[in-house]
N, CA and C of each residue as an Amber inpcrd file, in Angstrom:
protein
   738
   0.6770000  -1.0990000  -0.0590000   0.0420000   0.1110000  -0.3520000
   0.8450000   1.5370000   0.0640000   0.5590000   2.3740000  -1.0990000
   1.3680000   2.9460000  -0.8250000   0.7030000   4.6990000  -0.1960000
   1.2720000   4.9230000   1.4110000   0.5680000   5.9560000   2.3120000
   1.6790000   6.8950000   2.0770000   0.6660000   8.2620000   2.0890000
   1.0900000   9.7740000   2.5030000   1.1760000  10.1110000   3.0180000
   1.9110000  10.7910000   4.5610000   1.5860000  11.4800000   5.4720000
   1.7250000  12.4890000   5.5950000   0.6000000  13.5730000   5.4110000
   0.9720000  14.6490000   4.7920000   0.9100000  15.6250000   7.0220000
   2.2900000  16.0450000   6.6990000   2.5390000  17.1200000   7.6290000
   3.6570000  15.6900000   9.2710000   4.6950000  15.2240000   7.6630000
   5.0130000  14.3900000   8.4500000   6.3140000  14.3120000   9.4830000
   6.6430000  15.5400000   8.9500000   7.5610000  16.0090000  11.0700000
   6.9500000  17.1430000  11.4950000   5.6830000  17.4070000  11.1510000
   5.2400000  17.8440000  13.2360000   5.1220000  17.1230000  13.7580000
   4.3140000  17.7120000  14.7580000   4.3510000  16.4470000  16.3350000
   3.8390000  15.2110000  16.1720000   2.3900000  15.8320000  15.7790000
   1.4030000  14.8090000  15.3940000   1.1590000  13.6480000  14.0950000
   2.2830000  14.3230000  13.2090000   2.5460000  13.3870000  11.8540000
   4.0920000  12.3020000  12.5190000   4.7510000  13.0070000  13.1420000
   6.1710000  11.9150000  14.1490000   5.3690000  10.7460000  14.1670000
   4.5460000  10.7900000  15.2780000   3.5030000   9.8410000  15.8890000
   2.9680000   8.9790000  14.9570000   2.0060000   9.7570000  13.4980000
   1.5480000   8.6380000  13.2680000   2.2280000   7.8570000  11.9840000
   3.7320000   8.3700000  11.9850000   4.5150000   7.6260000  11.3360000
   4.8930000   6.6860000  12.3000000   5.3400000   6.6870000  13.7810000
   5.6480000   5.9370000  14.3490000   4.0700000   4.7500000  14.6660000
   2.8070000   5.1270000  14.4300000   2.0200000   4.4800000  14.8580000
   2.2510000   3.2720000  14.0160000   2.2470000   3.6400000  12.5970000
   2.5320000   3.0520000  10.9270000   3.2880000   1.9870000  11.3130000
   4.2880000   2.2110000  12.2200000   5.2130000   1.2590000  12.2820000
   5.4680000   0.0760000  13.3060000   4.7060000   0.0900000  14.4280000
   4.1390000   0.1380000  16.0310000   3.3810000  -1.2660000  15.2370000
   2.0280000  -0.8300000  14.4900000   1.1980000  -1.8090000  14.3030000
   1.4660000  -2.4140000  12.9540000   2.4400000  -2.2200000  12.8010000
   2.9210000  -3.4340000  11.1500000   1.9970000  -2.7280000   9.7860000
   1.4260000  -1.6930000   9.7200000   0.5950000  -1.1160000   8.6330000
   1.1980000  -1.8410000   7.7940000   0.5810000  -2.2790000   6.4790000
   1.0330000  -2.4720000   5.1850000   1.3130000  -1.5390000   4.5780000
   2.3790000  -0.9200000   4.6230000   2.9400000   0.1090000   3.5980000
   4.4430000  -0.8440000   3.2110000   4.2190000  -0.3490000   1.3760000
   4.7710000  -0.5040000   0.6510000   5.7650000   0.2850000   0.1750000
   5.2500000   1.6030000   0.1790000   5.9810000   3.2730000  -0.6520000
   5.4970000   4.0240000   0.7550000   6.0150000   4.7790000   1.2840000
   5.8350000   5.8900000   2.3890000   6.3890000   7.4040000   1.1940000
   5.3980000   8.2190000   1.4710000   5.7640000   9.4510000   1.0630000
   5.7690000  10.3810000   1.9940000   6.4330000  10.8170000   2.9240000
   6.2030000  11.9930000   3.6660000   6.3780000  12.9210000   3.4030000
   5.5690000  13.7960000   3.2690000   5.1750000  15.2960000   2.8690000
   5.1490000  16.1860000   4.1270000   5.8270000  17.5830000   3.8290000
   6.1710000  18.8870000   4.4490000   6.1450000  19.9630000   3.6360000
   6.0380000  21.2600000   4.1950000   6.1570000  22.1210000   3.7300000
   7.7500000  22.1890000   2.8770000   7.2750000  23.2190000   1.7390000
   8.4070000  23.5610000   1.3740000   9.8030000  23.6630000   1.9560000
   9.6390000  24.1140000   3.4060000  11.2690000  24.5090000   4.0050000
  12.0160000  23.1520000   4.0820000  10.8150000  22.2980000   4.4410000
  11.1860000  21.2430000   4.9620000  11.3150000  20.1080000   3.7360000
  10.6780000  20.2700000   2.8290000  11.4240000  19.2940000   1.6640000
  13.0620000  19.3630000   1.4300000  13.3010000  18.0430000   0.8700000
  14.9500000  17.4790000   0.9130000  15.0140000  17.2220000   2.0250000
  14.4300000  17.2780000   3.5570000  15.0500000  16.7800000   4.6570000
  14.8540000  14.9680000   4.9490000  14.9630000  14.4780000   5.7830000
  13.8500000  12.8750000   5.4310000  13.9850000  12.4780000   6.8940000
  12.8210000  11.5810000   7.0290000  12.4080000  11.0920000   8.2560000
  12.7590000   9.9420000   8.0920000  12.8440000   8.9530000   9.6530000
  12.7360000   7.7020000   9.5610000  11.5870000   7.2020000   9.7240000
  11.9720000   6.2170000   9.3910000  10.4020000   5.3850000   9.0790000
  11.4710000   3.5300000   8.9810000  10.9290000   3.0660000  10.1360000
  11.9170000   1.8890000  10.2450000  13.5140000   1.7070000  10.3580000
  14.4480000   1.4180000   9.4650000  15.6120000   1.1960000   9.6210000
  15.8260000   2.3150000   8.0000000  15.0800000   2.9680000   7.2360000
  15.1740000   3.7790000   6.0810000  15.1870000   5.2870000   6.8030000
  16.0940000   5.9110000   5.8890000  15.9520000   7.4450000   5.7410000
  14.7990000   7.6270000   4.7220000  13.2470000   8.3580000   4.9520000
  12.8890000   8.5590000   3.9330000  12.8710000  10.4740000   3.6990000
  13.0790000  11.0230000   2.3350000  12.7680000  11.9990000   1.6690000
  11.8220000  12.7410000   1.7970000  11.9380000  13.3010000   2.3580000
  10.3160000  14.6680000   2.7380000  10.2020000  15.4440000   1.2370000
   8.9860000  14.8440000   1.0090000   8.5040000  15.5440000  -0.5240000
   7.0370000  16.9050000  -0.2740000   7.0550000  17.4700000  -0.9780000
   6.2910000  18.6890000  -1.4120000   4.6310000  17.7450000  -1.5150000
   4.0550000  18.3700000  -1.1820000   2.6170000  17.8130000  -1.7730000
   1.8940000  17.5090000  -2.7500000   2.7670000  18.8020000  -3.9540000
   2.0540000  18.1340000  -5.4230000   2.6370000  16.6930000  -5.4850000
   3.9290000  16.0150000  -5.0410000   4.6960000  15.5050000  -5.4430000
   3.8260000  13.6260000  -5.1340000   3.8790000  13.9650000  -3.7820000
   2.7300000  12.9190000  -3.3380000   1.4340000  13.2960000  -3.9600000
   0.9080000  14.0570000  -4.8910000  -0.5020000  13.7740000  -5.2190000
  -0.1870000  13.3470000  -6.3790000   1.1570000  13.1200000  -7.2880000
   1.8300000  13.2660000  -8.5870000   1.6350000  11.5080000  -8.4930000
   2.2420000  11.0160000  -6.9080000   2.2870000   9.6490000  -6.8750000
   1.1480000   8.7320000  -6.8550000  -0.3760000   9.3650000  -6.7610000
  -1.2900000   8.6070000  -6.7550000  -1.3130000   7.6210000  -5.3170000
  -0.9790000   8.0730000  -4.1030000  -0.9620000   6.9940000  -2.8570000
  -2.2160000   6.2160000  -3.0490000  -2.4040000   4.8930000  -2.4730000
  -3.7980000   4.4730000  -2.0190000  -4.1370000   5.1220000  -0.4240000
  -3.8770000   5.4820000   0.0060000  -4.1760000   6.4180000   1.5140000
  -2.9940000   6.9210000   1.3930000  -4.1420000   8.4520000   2.4520000
  -3.5320000   9.8750000   2.7990000  -3.4510000  10.4020000   3.9200000
  -2.9120000  10.1880000   4.8570000  -3.1610000  10.6810000   6.2440000
  -2.3030000  12.0820000   6.5310000  -4.1780000  13.2450000   6.4580000
  -3.3380000  14.7300000   6.6940000  -3.3690000  14.9930000   8.6870000
  -1.9790000  15.8160000   8.8920000  -2.3240000  16.2440000   9.9790000
  -1.5840000  17.5940000   9.8030000  -2.2530000  18.6980000   9.0620000
  -0.9710000  19.8290000   8.3730000  -1.7750000  21.1780000   8.5130000
  -3.0870000  20.9110000   9.1570000  -3.8650000  22.4930000   9.5590000
  -5.3020000  21.6340000   8.2600000  -5.8690000  23.0700000   9.3470000
  -7.0840000  22.9060000   8.0610000  -7.0360000  23.1670000   6.5930000
  -6.3910000  24.7490000   6.2530000  -6.1130000  25.4890000   5.2520000
  -6.1490000  24.2410000   4.4880000  -4.5260000  23.4820000   4.6650000
  -4.0290000  22.9230000   3.7370000  -4.9510000  21.3260000   3.8980000
  -5.8500000  21.1720000   4.6100000  -6.6770000  19.6750000   4.0720000
  -7.4010000  19.8300000   2.9410000  -8.2330000  21.7070000   3.0710000
  -9.0410000  22.2220000   2.3930000  -9.1490000  22.0370000   1.1450000
  -7.5920000  22.3620000   1.0200000  -7.3840000  22.8800000  -0.2180000
  -6.7010000  21.3260000  -0.8890000  -6.3090000  20.6490000  -0.4540000
  -5.7180000  19.3440000  -0.9800000  -6.3640000  17.7910000  -1.1090000
  -6.8340000  17.8650000   0.0090000  -8.0720000  16.4640000   0.0050000
  -8.6980000  16.8070000  -0.8230000  -9.5480000  16.9220000  -1.0410000
 -10.1940000  17.2980000  -2.6110000  -9.6900000  16.4440000  -3.6170000
  -8.2080000  17.1140000  -3.8610000  -7.3180000  16.8620000  -5.2850000
  -7.3610000  15.5950000  -4.9930000  -6.5960000  14.9580000  -3.4710000
  -6.3170000  13.4770000  -3.0530000  -7.7760000  12.5560000  -3.3370000
  -9.0750000  12.9950000  -3.1420000 -10.0440000  12.4640000  -3.3370000
 -10.6430000  12.3440000  -4.6950000 -10.5020000  12.9420000  -5.5140000
 -11.1720000  12.9230000  -6.6130000 -10.2580000  11.9290000  -7.7040000
  -8.8940000  11.7730000  -7.3420000  -8.1850000  10.5670000  -7.8070000
  -8.0500000   9.1850000  -7.6610000  -8.9040000   9.3620000  -6.6320000
  -9.3030000   8.0550000  -6.1710000  -8.2280000   7.9310000  -4.4140000
  -7.9860000   8.9370000  -4.1670000  -6.8230000   8.4140000  -2.8080000
  -7.8460000   8.3860000  -1.5830000  -7.7970000   7.8820000  -0.4550000
  -8.9990000   7.7340000   0.6800000  -8.2630000   8.4900000   1.3930000
  -8.6010000   9.4680000   2.2210000  -8.1720000  11.0930000   3.0620000
  -8.5600000  10.2490000   4.5880000  -7.6140000  10.3860000   5.3640000
  -8.1050000  10.4890000   6.8570000  -7.1190000  11.6110000   7.6360000
  -8.5910000  12.3980000   7.3930000  -7.9620000  13.9400000   7.7600000
  -8.1940000  14.4440000   9.3130000  -6.9040000  14.3650000  10.0890000
  -6.4990000  14.8940000  11.1750000  -7.2600000  16.4060000  11.9720000
  -7.5990000  17.1790000  11.1950000  -7.7700000  19.0680000  11.1600000
  -9.1580000  18.9380000  11.1750000  -9.6880000  19.9920000  11.3660000
 -11.1360000  20.1700000  11.9660000 -11.9270000  21.1880000  10.8420000
 -11.0020000  20.4800000   9.6090000 -11.5360000  21.2250000   8.1270000
 -12.9160000  20.2640000   7.8300000 -12.6690000  18.9650000   7.8630000
 -14.2740000  18.5360000   7.6310000 -15.2600000  18.1590000   8.4290000
 -14.8750000  18.5070000   9.6330000 -15.7310000  17.4780000  10.9070000
 -17.3240000  17.8490000  10.7290000 -17.7260000  18.9530000  10.2770000
 -18.8420000  19.2550000  10.5400000 -19.8910000  19.5350000   9.4800000
 -18.8480000  19.2300000   8.0340000 -19.8820000  19.0580000   6.4960000
 -21.0290000  18.0350000   6.7780000 -21.6410000  18.1270000   6.2000000
 -22.8740000  17.0410000   6.1620000 -22.7860000  16.0090000   5.5850000
 -21.8750000  16.3110000   4.3420000 -21.7530000  14.6000000   3.2930000
 -20.6690000  14.7160000   3.7900000 -19.6110000  15.2100000   5.0300000
 -18.4350000  14.0320000   5.6120000 -18.6420000  12.9960000   6.6140000
 -17.9270000  11.9300000   6.5220000 -18.6710000  11.2840000   7.6650000
 -17.9050000  11.3330000   8.8230000 -17.8960000  11.6040000  10.1400000
 -16.9480000  11.6560000  11.4230000 -16.9490000  10.0310000  12.1050000
 -15.2900000  10.2000000  11.6840000 -15.7370000   8.4410000  12.4740000
 -14.7140000   8.4550000  13.8800000 -15.1010000   7.9420000  14.8300000
 -14.5120000   6.7160000  15.6070000 -14.4050000   5.1000000  15.3410000
 -13.5210000   4.7220000  14.4570000 -13.7000000   3.4200000  14.1720000
 -14.8260000   2.5550000  15.2430000 -14.4130000   1.7260000  16.4720000
 -15.1610000   1.7940000  17.4520000 -16.3390000   2.1270000  17.4060000
 -17.3620000   3.0470000  17.5040000 -18.2780000   3.9090000  17.3840000
 -18.9520000   3.5570000  16.6750000 -18.8900000   4.0220000  15.1080000
 -19.9240000   4.8800000  14.1840000 -18.8230000   4.4700000  12.6550000
 -17.6360000   3.3250000  12.1220000 -16.9850000   2.7560000  11.7330000
 -18.0920000   2.0070000  10.4300000 -19.6600000   1.5930000  11.1750000
 -20.2280000   0.9870000  10.2770000 -20.6920000   1.6450000   8.8980000
 -20.4590000   2.9540000   9.2700000 -21.3600000   4.1670000   8.9940000
 -20.5320000   4.3240000   7.1250000 -19.4040000   3.5610000   7.5350000
 -18.4980000   4.2350000   5.9980000 -18.8610000   2.9650000   4.9560000
 -18.2700000   3.4750000   3.5680000 -19.1020000   2.9640000   2.0920000
 -17.4530000   3.4200000   2.1790000 -16.8030000   2.4720000   0.8480000
 -16.1370000   2.5410000  -0.1080000 -16.8770000   4.0060000  -0.9490000
 -17.5190000   4.5010000  -1.2060000 -17.6870000   5.8680000  -1.5780000
 -16.5680000   6.6900000  -0.6580000 -16.9040000   6.8650000   0.9030000
 -16.2400000   7.6800000   1.2860000 -14.8250000   7.9830000   1.5550000
 -14.4510000   8.6620000   0.2160000 -13.1230000   9.7650000   0.1750000
 -11.9730000  10.3830000   0.6590000 -13.1620000  11.5180000   1.8870000
 -12.5130000  12.3150000   2.3290000 -13.1290000  11.6310000   4.3780000
 -12.4510000  10.7890000   5.3120000 -13.0260000  11.0480000   6.3650000
 -12.2220000  11.9790000   7.8880000 -13.2220000  12.0590000   7.5510000
 -12.5370000  13.1270000   8.9950000 -12.3880000  12.5850000  10.5320000
 -11.2820000  12.9650000  11.2430000 -10.8550000  12.2050000  12.5580000
 -11.6400000  13.2740000  13.4060000 -12.4210000  12.4760000  14.2690000
 -12.5120000  13.6440000  15.8070000 -11.4820000  14.4430000  16.5090000
 -12.1050000  15.2280000  17.4300000 -10.8400000  16.1880000  17.9140000
 -10.5280000  14.8450000  19.0900000  -9.1480000  14.3290000  19.5950000
  -8.9050000  14.2160000  20.4060000  -9.5880000  13.8440000  22.0120000
 -10.5090000  14.8930000  22.4660000 -11.2220000  15.0280000  23.5200000
 -11.8850000  14.2780000  23.1080000 -12.8520000  14.4100000  21.9430000
 -13.9690000  13.9760000  21.6400000 -13.8600000  12.3460000  21.5700000
 -12.6080000  11.6650000  20.8260000 -12.9880000  10.3070000  21.1900000
 -12.7800000   9.5920000  22.2820000 -11.9030000  10.1640000  23.0910000
 -11.7080000   9.1720000  24.4040000 -13.2230000   9.2460000  25.5880000
 -13.4660000  10.5810000  24.6710000 -15.0830000  10.8120000  25.6610000
 -15.9930000   9.7050000  24.9380000 -16.2370000   9.4930000  23.4720000
 -17.2640000   9.1080000  23.0440000 -17.6240000   7.1160000  23.4330000
 -16.0670000   6.9260000  23.1760000 -15.4390000   5.9830000  23.3680000
 -16.0920000   5.0620000  24.3100000 -16.0780000   5.8700000  25.8070000
 -16.8670000   5.3680000  27.3310000 -18.1940000   5.7320000  27.1260000
 -18.8470000   6.5380000  26.3720000 -20.3220000   7.0140000  26.1920000
 -20.9920000   6.6810000  25.3700000 -20.5040000   6.3590000  24.4120000
 -21.4230000   5.4750000  23.0050000 -22.3110000   4.4690000  23.7170000
 -21.7350000   3.1220000  24.4270000 -22.6590000   2.3380000  24.6780000
 -23.1650000   2.3140000  26.0490000 -22.8980000   3.5890000  26.7830000
 -23.7860000   4.2190000  27.5280000 -25.8890000   4.4270000  26.5710000
 -25.0260000   5.4510000  25.7710000 -26.3170000   5.8940000  25.3070000
 -26.9560000   5.1060000  24.1980000 -25.8750000   4.0590000  23.7210000
 -27.4710000   2.9330000  23.2430000 -28.2650000   2.4130000  23.9700000
 -27.7920000   2.2010000  25.6540000 -28.3820000   1.3270000  26.1800000
 -29.4700000   2.1090000  27.2340000 -29.0490000   3.4530000  27.8230000
 -30.1360000   3.9850000  28.0310000 -30.1510000   5.7910000  27.5700000
 -29.5360000   5.6200000  26.8560000 -29.9360000   7.2510000  25.8560000
 -29.1720000   8.3640000  26.9150000 -28.1040000   8.9090000  26.4610000
 -28.0250000  10.2950000  27.3120000 -28.7980000  11.4590000  26.8300000
 -29.2640000  11.9620000  28.2610000 -29.6140000  13.7890000  27.6400000
 -29.0130000  14.8490000  27.7580000 -27.4830000  14.9130000  28.6600000
 -27.1840000  15.9290000  28.7090000 -25.2260000  15.0400000  29.3850000
 -24.4210000  16.3420000  29.1540000 -23.1900000  15.5810000  29.6030000
 -22.2570000  16.9410000  30.1610000 -21.9780000  16.9350000  31.3530000
 -21.0080000  17.5710000  31.5290000 -19.3280000  17.2510000  31.9140000
 -18.8320000  18.1420000  30.8240000 -17.0000000  17.6930000  30.4750000
 -15.8960000  18.4640000  31.1320000 -14.8770000  18.3360000  31.3130000
 -14.2470000  19.2710000  31.3490000 -12.5500000  18.3610000  30.9360000
 -12.2760000  19.1470000  30.4030000 -11.0680000  18.4590000  29.7150000
  -9.3660000  19.7740000  30.2680000  -8.7450000  19.1370000  30.5000000
  -7.1220000  19.4920000  30.7760000  -6.2900000  18.9670000  30.0700000
  -5.2860000  19.9960000  29.4970000  -5.1000000  19.4420000  28.1010000
  -3.5140000  19.6620000  27.5840000  -2.4660000  18.9140000  27.3320000
  -1.0780000  19.6600000  26.9870000  -0.7120000  20.0210000  25.9810000
   0.2030000  21.2630000  26.1160000   0.3070000  22.6400000  25.4610000
   0.8570000  21.5150000  23.8000000   1.3720000  20.3440000  24.1020000
   1.8330000  20.0080000  22.2990000   0.5440000  19.7710000  21.6950000
  -0.7670000  20.1310000  22.0730000  -1.8170000  19.6150000  21.0440000
  -1.9730000  21.4830000  20.3220000  -1.0380000  22.0550000  20.8110000
  -1.4790000  23.4850000  19.9470000   0.0460000  23.4340000  19.0040000
   1.3370000  22.5920000  19.5450000   2.2180000  22.2290000  18.4390000
   3.1890000  22.7880000  18.6250000   4.3160000  22.7890000  17.5270000
   6.0520000  23.2960000  18.5420000   5.5450000  24.4970000  18.7560000
   5.4300000  25.9570000  18.1590000   5.1610000  26.5500000  18.5620000
   4.5880000  26.9480000  20.1510000   4.4180000  25.8860000  20.6500000
   3.7630000  26.6920000  21.9810000   4.5940000  25.3030000  22.6620000
   4.9810000  24.2140000  22.6270000   6.4750000  23.9770000  22.9000000
   7.1620000  24.7010000  23.1000000   7.6190000  25.4390000  22.5050000
   8.9790000  26.7090000  22.3040000   8.3850000  27.2780000  22.9790000
   7.0970000  27.9240000  23.5110000   7.1180000  29.2700000  24.4970000
   7.1040000  27.7590000  25.5670000   6.8360000  27.0190000  26.0090000
   7.1040000  26.1920000  27.1830000   8.4500000  26.1580000  27.6460000
   9.0520000  25.5590000  27.0230000  10.9060000  25.3700000  27.2030000
  10.8090000  26.9310000  27.1360000  10.7500000  27.9890000  26.9720000
  11.4720000  29.6590000  26.6970000  11.3270000  29.8420000  28.7960000
   9.9020000  29.7000000  28.4400000   9.4360000  29.9880000  29.5630000
   9.8220000  29.2760000  31.2530000  10.9480000  28.4880000  30.5490000
  10.9090000  27.3380000  31.9440000  12.6000000  27.8440000  31.6950000
  13.1950000  28.0620000  30.9090000  13.9990000  28.6700000  31.2920000
  14.6870000  30.0870000  30.7990000  13.4740000  30.6620000  31.0560000
  13.5900000  32.1670000  31.1390000  13.7920000  32.9540000  29.9160000
  13.8820000  32.5370000  28.9380000  14.0360000  32.9060000  28.1580000
  12.8090000  34.3990000  27.3280000  13.3670000  35.0610000  26.8590000
  11.7740000  35.8750000  25.9570000  11.5960000  35.5430000  25.0460000
  10.9980000  34.6860000  24.3610000  10.3240000  34.2540000  22.8900000
   9.4330000  34.9920000  22.4320000   8.4430000  34.3430000  21.4430000
   7.6230000  34.3520000  20.6850000   6.7690000  33.2340000  21.4110000
   5.4750000  34.4230000  21.6870000   4.5690000  33.7980000  22.8470000
   3.2940000  33.0170000  21.6740000   2.8710000  31.6180000  21.7930000
   1.4060000  31.1740000  20.8840000   0.2440000  31.9220000  22.0760000
   0.0970000  31.5560000  23.4090000  -0.4770000  31.7320000  24.4850000
  -0.5820000  33.4400000  24.6410000  -1.6900000  34.0060000  25.2660000
  -1.2160000  35.6900000  25.1560000  -0.5750000  35.7030000  26.7450000
  -1.0360000  34.4730000  27.8330000  -0.1340000  34.6810000  28.7370000
   0.4330000  33.1900000  29.3330000   1.6880000  33.7800000  30.1770000
   2.5480000  32.0140000  30.3610000   1.9490000  31.3710000  30.7280000
   2.5050000  29.9200000  29.9160000   1.2840000  28.1480000  30.2620000
   2.1690000  28.1010000  31.3220000   3.5970000  28.3620000  31.5600000
   4.8130000  26.9810000  32.6290000   3.7870000  27.4990000  33.7000000
   3.1650000  26.2890000  34.5920000   2.6590000  26.0490000  35.8580000
   1.1520000  27.1190000  35.9620000   0.7900000  26.9960000  35.1630000
  -0.4360000  27.6940000  34.5320000  -1.7850000  26.8250000  34.3350000
  -2.9130000  27.7090000  33.8600000  -4.0150000  26.6380000  33.8440000
  -4.9310000  28.0830000  32.6370000  -5.0370000  27.8540000  31.1070000
  -5.4020000  28.9740000  30.2930000  -6.4070000  28.4370000  29.6850000
  -7.6720000  28.9690000  30.0460000  -8.9290000  28.2970000  29.6440000
  -9.3720000  28.9050000  27.7090000  -7.9490000  28.7010000  27.0680000
  -7.2770000  29.4760000  26.1050000  -7.3900000  28.5710000  25.0170000
  -7.8580000  27.0630000  24.7570000  -7.7710000  26.1860000  24.1660000
  -9.0440000  26.4510000  22.7520000  -7.6530000  26.7890000  21.5540000
  -8.3050000  27.8150000  20.4530000  -8.7320000  28.9160000  20.7220000
  -9.3510000  29.2700000  19.6340000 -10.2980000  30.8850000  19.5510000
 -11.5720000  30.9100000  20.2220000 -11.6640000  32.1190000  21.0840000
 -13.1460000  31.6610000  21.4540000 -14.0230000  32.5470000  20.1990000
 -15.6360000  32.3780000  20.6730000 -16.4210000  32.0100000  19.3940000
 -17.4110000  33.7870000  19.7980000 -18.1070000  33.4140000  19.5160000
 -19.0490000  34.2440000  19.8960000 -19.9370000  34.1070000  20.9800000
 -20.5520000  32.6740000  21.6330000 -20.8290000  32.7440000  22.4570000
 -20.4590000  32.4540000  24.0060000 -18.9010000  32.4990000  23.3800000
 -18.2150000  32.3360000  24.9000000 -17.6650000  31.1310000  25.2210000
 -18.1070000  30.5160000  24.7540000 -16.9470000  29.1600000  24.6430000
 -15.3050000  29.4760000  23.5270000 -15.2650000  28.8370000  23.3060000
 -13.3920000  28.1450000  22.8300000 -13.9790000  27.1890000  21.8040000
 -13.3090000  27.2460000  20.5070000 -13.6790000  26.9550000  19.1470000
 -13.4080000  24.8840000  20.1440000 -12.2360000  24.7040000  20.5820000
 -12.1440000  23.7210000  20.9970000 -13.7060000  22.8940000  22.3020000
 -14.2270000  24.2340000  22.7290000 -14.9940000  23.6250000  23.5540000
 -16.3040000  23.4290000  23.1330000 -16.5950000  24.1100000  21.6690000
 -17.4990000  23.9300000  20.9810000 -17.1830000  22.4880000  19.8600000
 -15.9470000  22.5350000  19.6140000 -15.8410000  20.4200000  19.5270000
 -16.8330000  19.8380000  20.0150000 -16.0810000  19.7790000  21.8940000
 -16.7140000  18.7390000  22.3380000 -18.5850000  18.9060000  22.0130000
 -19.0320000  19.7170000  21.8530000 -20.3770000  19.7740000  21.3540000
 -20.8830000  18.8750000  20.5790000 -20.2900000  20.0230000  19.0180000
 -20.7400000  19.5240000  18.0680000 -20.3620000  17.9510000  17.3920000
 -19.1940000  17.6770000  18.0340000 -18.6510000  16.1960000  17.6650000
 -19.4060000  15.0320000  18.1860000 -19.8420000  15.8470000  18.9530000
 -19.9410000  14.4800000  20.2500000 -21.5650000  14.1920000  19.6800000
 -22.0830000  15.3000000  19.1530000 -23.7440000  15.1620000  18.7240000
 -23.2130000  14.3480000  17.6790000 -22.4820000  14.7760000  16.6800000
 -22.7380000  13.9050000  15.7140000 -22.2140000  12.6120000  14.9750000
 -21.0310000  12.2570000  15.7540000 -20.9900000  10.9480000  16.3640000
 -21.2620000   9.8480000  16.3710000 -22.1350000  10.5540000  17.7170000
 -23.5490000   9.7090000  18.5980000 -24.8370000   9.8910000  17.6550000
 -25.2260000  10.6730000  15.9090000 -26.2580000  10.7700000  15.7830000
 -27.2690000  10.8220000  16.7780000 -26.8580000  12.3770000  17.2610000
 -28.3050000  12.2740000  18.2710000 -27.8440000  14.1410000  18.2500000
 -28.1890000  15.0160000  17.7790000 -28.3710000  16.1990000  17.7840000
 -29.0760000  16.8520000  19.5980000 -29.8090000  16.3330000  19.7960000
 -30.6170000  16.2960000  20.4690000 -29.6640000  16.5390000  22.1310000
 -28.7530000  16.5550000  22.3840000 -28.0390000  15.7090000  23.4590000
 -27.5320000  17.1790000  24.0220000 -27.2950000  17.8150000  25.2430000
 -26.9670000  18.6250000  25.9260000 -25.1860000  18.2640000  26.4490000
 -24.5660000  19.4150000  25.8810000 -23.3630000  19.0080000  26.3280000
 -22.8480000  20.7520000  26.6080000 -22.3210000  20.1900000  27.8060000
 -21.4140000  22.0710000  28.3170000 -20.0980000  21.3420000  28.7380000
 -19.1980000  22.2410000  28.3530000 -17.9690000  21.9230000  27.8890000
 -16.5250000  22.8600000  28.0150000 -15.8880000  22.5700000  29.0330000
 -14.8330000  23.5040000  29.8040000 -13.1900000  22.8290000  29.0570000
 -12.8040000  23.6430000  28.5420000 -11.4970000  23.4980000  27.3490000
 -10.0070000  23.7480000  28.5560000  -8.6920000  23.1150000  28.6910000
  -8.6910000  23.9500000  29.6700000  -6.8470000  23.4780000  29.0910000
  -5.5390000  24.4300000  28.8630000  -4.4490000  24.3470000  28.3780000
  -3.9530000  24.2860000  29.9050000  -3.2320000  23.0610000  30.4140000
  -2.3870000  22.9360000  31.7660000  -1.1560000  22.9030000  31.8070000
   0.2130000  23.1230000  32.6570000   1.1660000  22.1760000  32.6810000
   1.7260000  22.3870000  34.2460000   2.4200000  21.7890000  34.8110000
   2.8590000  21.7840000  36.1130000   4.4630000  20.7910000  35.7100000
   4.8440000  21.4560000  36.8000000   6.5020000  20.8230000  36.3880000
   6.3800000  19.2400000  36.9330000   6.7430000  18.3480000  36.5940000
   7.2160000  16.8270000  35.9060000   7.4860000  16.8130000  37.1980000
   8.6260000  17.2450000  38.0300000   9.0690000  16.7600000  39.1770000
   7.8890000  17.4660000  40.3630000   6.9110000  17.9770000  40.6110000
   6.1630000  18.5140000  41.5690000   4.6790000  17.2020000  41.6160000
   4.9790000  17.1300000  40.2910000   3.9630000  16.2400000  39.8260000
   4.3470000  14.6360000  40.1760000   5.5800000  14.3080000  40.0470000
   5.8820000  12.6210000  40.8970000   5.6120000  13.0180000  41.7980000
   6.2420000  13.8490000  42.7610000   6.0290000  14.1550000  44.3520000
   4.3830000  14.2360000  44.8960000   3.6930000  14.8990000  44.3940000
   2.4570000  14.3680000  44.1100000   2.0740000  13.1630000  44.6420000
   2.4480000  12.5700000  43.5180000   1.6940000  10.8470000  43.1030000
   2.4480000  10.1280000  43.5330000   3.4880000  10.5350000  44.5870000
   3.4650000   9.8340000  45.7700000   2.8080000   9.9880000  47.1410000
   2.9120000  10.8160000  47.0630000   2.1130000  11.4700000  48.9590000
   0.7580000  10.9070000  48.3830000   0.2420000  10.8430000  47.1240000
  -1.2410000  10.6840000  47.7300000  -2.0340000   8.4800000  47.1410000
  -0.3740000   8.3450000  46.7400000  -0.5220000   6.5690000  46.6330000
  -1.7070000   5.4240000  47.7590000  -2.0090000   4.7350000  47.9450000
  -2.0920000   4.2850000  48.8830000  -0.9610000   3.3280000  49.1660000
  -1.1190000   2.5720000  50.3110000  -0.1010000   1.6600000  50.4280000
  -0.7620000   0.2970000  50.7970000  -0.0900000  -0.2910000  49.2330000
  -1.1340000  -1.7790000  49.7470000   0.0970000  -2.8070000  49.9830000
């Protein structure tokens, strides 16, 4: 199987490559893709160094599967071009999640909805995936009316620039900021940008995606999403202190 990973040099793209290896996915040819600036570099896949290409090169090679993790704008522009030539696209961005004609899939929950005609498949938000895995069987049996959910998320979800901000703050370096306030040892209700209703986009993803995946627009969802960090040493001390002694 010829597979391309769009955004292969990013935080998520690198993990995608690792998981493909861990699961012995039947990749016969890998085409890692990144921005023009990263083209020509290489990524490690198994025991091979593979050259990073631009996205137009990947399109030309007509892969069977394209895993997108390079942001919504890239997905909106390029996913239809891959799909038009028969490539199955699994998109990790928010680009296609709420399109009525695109399916939002967690395989263990609603994978049965997929057909061979689905060439752009949307992947839900990470917090939504975990939540619906637990809620789907409960909803099928009892019918969920209301959810109250809070998530406390790592800065890695915002990308490399956020990780750089955290490292700079811990090293007392005045650098570029992705968040409007310091993130080190802090909690910020700033998961994505704020919408007109006062909730952030991350919080609204939990609302809208949950309803779509569970096929029930009547479920009421109250969501709070927070980015947070604390020092790893402090966490270890706390963990030892509260652990029961068996």
